ROKOL-292356 format. One line per field, with one value per atom (N, C-alpha, C): residue number from 1; residue in three letters; atom name; x, y, z. Coordinates in Angstrom, 1 decimal. Layout:
% residues N
num [NUM,...]
residu [ala,...]
atome [CA,...]
X [X,...]
Y [Y,...]
Z [Z,...]
This chain:
% residues 92
num [1,1,1,2,2,2,3,3,3,4,4,4,5,5,5,6,6,6,7,7,7,8,8,8,9,9,9,10,10,10,11,11,11,12,12,12,13,13,13,14,14,14,15,15,15,16,16,16,17,17,17,18,18,18,19,19,19,20,20,20,21,21,21,22,22,22,23,23,23,24,24,24,25,25,25,26,26,26,27,27,27,28,28,28,29,29,29,30,30,30,31,31,31,32,32,32,33,33,33,34,34,34,35,35,35,36,36,36,37,37,37,38,38,38,39,39,39,40,40,40,41,41,41,42,42,42,43,43,43,44,44,44,45,45,45,46,46,46,47,47,47,48,48,48,49,49,49,50,50,50,51,51,51,52,52,52,53,53,53,54,54,54,55,55,55,56,56,56,57,57,57,58,58,58,59,59,59,60,60,60,61,61,61,62,62,62,63,63,63,64,64,64,65,65,65,66,66,66,67,67,67,68,68,68,69,69,69,70,70,70,71,71,71,72,72,72,73,73,73,74,74,74,75,75,75,76,76,76,77,77,77,78,78,78,79,79,79,80,80,80,81,81,81,82,82,82,83,83,83,84,84,84,85,85,85,86,86,86,87,87,87,88,88,88,89,89,89,90,90,90,91,91,91,92,92,92]
residu [unk,unk,unk,unk,unk,unk,unk,unk,unk,unk,unk,unk,unk,unk,unk,unk,unk,unk,unk,unk,unk,unk,unk,unk,unk,unk,unk,unk,unk,unk,unk,unk,unk,unk,unk,unk,unk,unk,unk,unk,unk,unk,unk,unk,unk,unk,unk,unk,unk,unk,unk,unk,unk,unk,unk,unk,unk,unk,unk,unk,unk,unk,unk,unk,unk,unk,unk,unk,unk,unk,unk,unk,unk,unk,unk,unk,unk,unk,unk,unk,unk,unk,unk,unk,unk,unk,unk,unk,unk,unk,unk,unk,unk,unk,unk,unk,unk,unk,unk,unk,unk,unk,unk,unk,unk,unk,unk,unk,unk,unk,unk,unk,unk,unk,unk,unk,unk,unk,unk,unk,unk,unk,unk,unk,unk,unk,unk,unk,unk,unk,unk,unk,unk,unk,unk,unk,unk,unk,unk,unk,unk,unk,unk,unk,unk,unk,unk,unk,unk,unk,unk,unk,unk,unk,unk,unk,unk,unk,unk,unk,unk,unk,unk,unk,unk,unk,unk,unk,unk,unk,unk,unk,unk,unk,unk,unk,unk,unk,unk,unk,unk,unk,unk,unk,unk,unk,unk,unk,unk,unk,unk,unk,unk,unk,unk,unk,unk,unk,unk,unk,unk,unk,unk,unk,unk,unk,unk,unk,unk,unk,unk,unk,unk,unk,unk,unk,unk,unk,unk,unk,unk,unk,unk,unk,unk,unk,unk,unk,unk,unk,unk,unk,unk,unk,unk,unk,unk,unk,unk,unk,unk,unk,unk,unk,unk,unk,unk,unk,unk,unk,unk,unk,unk,unk,unk,unk,unk,unk,unk,unk,unk,unk,unk,unk,unk,unk,unk,unk,unk,unk,unk,unk,unk,unk,unk,unk]
atome [N,CA,C,N,CA,C,N,CA,C,N,CA,C,N,CA,C,N,CA,C,N,CA,C,N,CA,C,N,CA,C,N,CA,C,N,CA,C,N,CA,C,N,CA,C,N,CA,C,N,CA,C,N,CA,C,N,CA,C,N,CA,C,N,CA,C,N,CA,C,N,CA,C,N,CA,C,N,CA,C,N,CA,C,N,CA,C,N,CA,C,N,CA,C,N,CA,C,N,CA,C,N,CA,C,N,CA,C,N,CA,C,N,CA,C,N,CA,C,N,CA,C,N,CA,C,N,CA,C,N,CA,C,N,CA,C,N,CA,C,N,CA,C,N,CA,C,N,CA,C,N,CA,C,N,CA,C,N,CA,C,N,CA,C,N,CA,C,N,CA,C,N,CA,C,N,CA,C,N,CA,C,N,CA,C,N,CA,C,N,CA,C,N,CA,C,N,CA,C,N,CA,C,N,CA,C,N,CA,C,N,CA,C,N,CA,C,N,CA,C,N,CA,C,N,CA,C,N,CA,C,N,CA,C,N,CA,C,N,CA,C,N,CA,C,N,CA,C,N,CA,C,N,CA,C,N,CA,C,N,CA,C,N,CA,C,N,CA,C,N,CA,C,N,CA,C,N,CA,C,N,CA,C,N,CA,C,N,CA,C,N,CA,C,N,CA,C,N,CA,C,N,CA,C,N,CA,C,N,CA,C,N,CA,C,N,CA,C,N,CA,C]
X [50.9,50.3,51.0,50.4,51.1,50.9,51.8,52.0,51.0,50.2,49.3,49.8,49.5,50.0,49.2,47.9,47.3,47.5,48.0,48.4,49.8,50.6,52.3,52.3,53.2,53.4,54.1,54.4,54.7,56.1,57.1,58.5,58.3,57.6,57.3,56.8,55.7,55.2,56.2,57.1,58.0,58.8,59.3,60.3,59.7,58.4,57.5,57.5,57.3,57.2,58.5,59.6,61.0,61.3,61.0,61.2,60.5,59.3,58.5,59.0,59.5,60.1,61.2,62.1,63.3,63.1,62.0,61.7,61.2,60.3,59.8,61.2,61.9,63.2,63.9,64.2,65.1,64.4,63.1,62.3,62.3,62.3,62.3,63.7,64.8,66.0,66.3,65.7,66.0,65.3,64.1,63.3,64.3,64.7,65.2,66.5,67.2,68.4,68.2,67.1,66.7,66.2,65.6,65.3,66.6,67.5,68.8,69.5,69.7,70.3,69.6,68.1,67.7,67.9,67.9,68.2,70.0,70.8,72.0,72.2,71.4,71.4,71.0,70.3,69.7,70.6,70.6,71.6,71.5,70.2,69.9,70.2,71.0,71.4,71.9,72.8,73.2,72.0,71.1,70.1,69.0,68.8,68.0,68.5,70.2,70.5,70.6,70.6,70.6,69.3,68.3,66.8,66.5,67.0,66.6,67.4,68.7,69.4,68.6,68.1,67.3,65.9,65.4,64.1,64.3,65.5,65.6,66.1,66.9,67.2,65.9,65.0,63.7,63.0,62.9,62.3,62.6,64.0,64.8,64.5,64.5,64.3,62.9,61.9,60.5,60.4,60.9,61.0,61.4,62.7,63.2,62.4,61.8,61.0,59.7,59.2,58.2,58.5,59.7,60.1,60.6,61.1,61.7,60.6,59.9,59.0,57.8,57.9,57.0,55.6,54.5,53.3,53.2,52.4,52.4,51.7,51.8,51.4,49.8,49.0,47.5,46.9,47.5,47.2,47.7,48.8,49.2,48.1,47.7,46.7,45.5,45.0,43.8,43.8,45.3,45.4,45.4,46.0,46.1,44.6,43.9,42.4,41.7,42.0,41.3,41.6,42.7,43.5,42.8,42.7,42.2,40.9,40.1,38.6,38.4,39.2,39.3,39.3,40.3,40.8,39.7,39.1,38.1,36.8,36.7,35.5,34.3,35.0,34.1,34.0,33.1,33.1,34.2,34.7,35.8,35.4]
Y [142.9,143.8,145.0,146.1,147.5,148.0,149.1,149.8,151.1,151.3,152.6,153.1,154.2,155.1,154.3,153.9,153.2,151.6,151.2,149.6,149.6,149.6,149.3,147.8,148.0,146.6,145.5,144.2,143.1,143.3,144.1,144.4,145.4,146.2,147.4,146.8,146.1,145.6,144.7,144.0,143.2,144.2,145.1,146.1,146.7,147.1,147.8,146.8,145.6,144.6,144.4,144.2,143.9,145.3,146.5,147.6,147.7,147.2,147.4,146.3,145.3,144.0,144.8,145.3,146.0,146.9,147.8,148.6,148.2,147.0,146.4,145.9,145.2,144.5,145.6,146.7,147.6,148.4,148.6,149.0,148.0,146.7,145.6,145.5,145.7,145.8,146.9,148.0,149.3,149.1,148.5,148.4,147.3,146.3,145.3,145.8,146.8,147.3,148.3,149.0,150.0,149.0,148.0,147.0,146.4,146.1,145.6,146.8,147.9,148.9,149.4,149.1,149.4,148.2,146.8,145.8,146.1,146.3,146.5,147.7,148.6,149.7,149.1,148.1,147.7,147.3,147.1,146.6,145.2,144.6,143.3,142.5,143.0,142.4,141.0,140.5,139.1,138.3,138.7,137.7,137.7,138.7,138.6,137.6,137.9,136.9,135.3,135.1,133.8,133.2,134.0,133.6,133.4,134.2,134.1,132.8,132.4,131.2,130.1,130.1,128.7,128.5,129.8,129.6,129.1,129.6,129.2,127.6,127.1,125.7,125.0,125.4,124.8,124.6,125.8,125.7,124.7,124.7,123.7,122.3,122.2,120.8,120.4,121.1,120.8,120.6,121.4,121.4,120.0,119.6,118.6,117.2,117.2,116.1,116.0,117.2,117.2,116.4,116.8,116.2,114.7,114.4,113.0,112.1,112.4,111.5,110.8,109.5,109.0,108.9,108.9,108.5,107.0,106.8,105.4,104.7,103.4,102.7,102.4,102.4,102.5,101.2,100.2,98.9,98.6,99.4,99.5,100.4,101.4,102.4,101.7,100.8,100.0,98.9,98.2,97.2,97.9,99.0,99.6,100.2,100.6,100.9,99.7,98.6,97.1,96.8,96.9,96.4,97.2,98.4,99.6,99.2,98.9,98.4,97.5,96.4,95.1,95.1,96.0,96.1,96.8,97.7,98.7,97.9,96.7,95.9,96.3,96.9,97.4,96.1,96.5,95.4,95.6,94.5,94.8,95.1]
Z [121.1,122.2,122.2,122.0,121.9,123.3,123.4,124.6,124.6,125.7,125.7,127.0,127.2,128.6,129.8,129.3,130.7,130.6,129.6,129.5,129.0,129.7,129.3,128.7,127.8,127.0,128.2,127.7,128.6,129.2,128.3,128.6,129.8,129.6,130.6,131.9,131.7,132.9,133.9,133.0,133.7,134.6,133.9,134.5,135.7,135.5,136.7,137.9,137.5,138.7,139.3,138.7,139.2,140.1,139.6,140.3,141.5,141.4,142.7,143.7,143.3,144.1,144.7,144.0,144.5,145.6,145.3,146.4,147.6,147.4,148.7,149.5,148.7,149.6,150.1,149.5,150.0,151.4,151.3,152.4,153.5,153.1,154.3,155.0,154.1,154.6,155.5,155.2,155.9,157.3,157.3,158.5,159.5,158.6,159.6,160.0,159.4,159.9,161.0,161.1,162.2,163.4,163.2,164.2,165.0,164.1,164.7,165.3,164.9,165.7,166.9,167.2,168.4,169.3,168.8,169.5,170.0,169.3,169.7,171.0,171.0,172.0,173.2,173.4,174.6,175.5,176.8,177.9,177.9,177.6,177.8,176.5,175.8,174.2,174.4,175.3,175.4,175.7,176.7,177.0,175.9,175.1,173.8,173.0,172.6,171.7,172.0,173.5,174.0,173.8,174.1,173.6,172.5,171.5,170.1,169.7,170.1,169.8,170.5,171.6,172.1,171.2,170.9,170.3,168.8,168.1,166.8,166.9,168.1,168.1,168.2,169.0,169.4,167.8,167.3,166.0,165.1,165.0,164.1,164.5,165.5,166.2,165.8,166.0,165.5,164.1,163.4,161.9,161.5,161.9,161.5,162.0,163.2,163.8,162.7,162.4,161.3,160.1,159.7,158.4,158.4,159.3,159.5,160.3,161.0,161.7,160.5,160.4,159.5,160.3,159.7,160.4,160.7,161.8,162.1,161.0,161.0,159.9,160.2,159.2,159.4,160.2,159.7,160.6,161.9,162.2,163.6,164.5,163.9,164.6,164.8,163.9,163.9,165.0,165.2,165.9,167.4,167.7,169.0,169.5,168.5,168.9,169.2,168.6,169.1,170.2,170.4,171.8,172.9,172.6,173.8,174.0,172.9,173.2,173.8,173.5,174.1,175.7,176.1,177.4,178.2,177.6,178.2,178.1,177.8,177.7,176.6,175.6,174.5,173.5,172.7,171.3,170.5,169.7,168.9,167.5]
């Protein structure tokens, strides 16, 4: 594949993509630093930090519960439904 002005070669395409990703990353870091500076200037910084800490812990707990909890056994679910129907007077 040859390189033309409108269609750069594969090596040039990779270089352009990497440069574009680096530009996006630098822009994102700059935005994050600006937001962090604004947070540090606030008088309620310790309260915000505490809230963020509690939020992150809650999210971590939810994520671990989602990963660690196995779904109930299929036959167990069916048995519970049958018992519930029998107790409510419905047909099994």
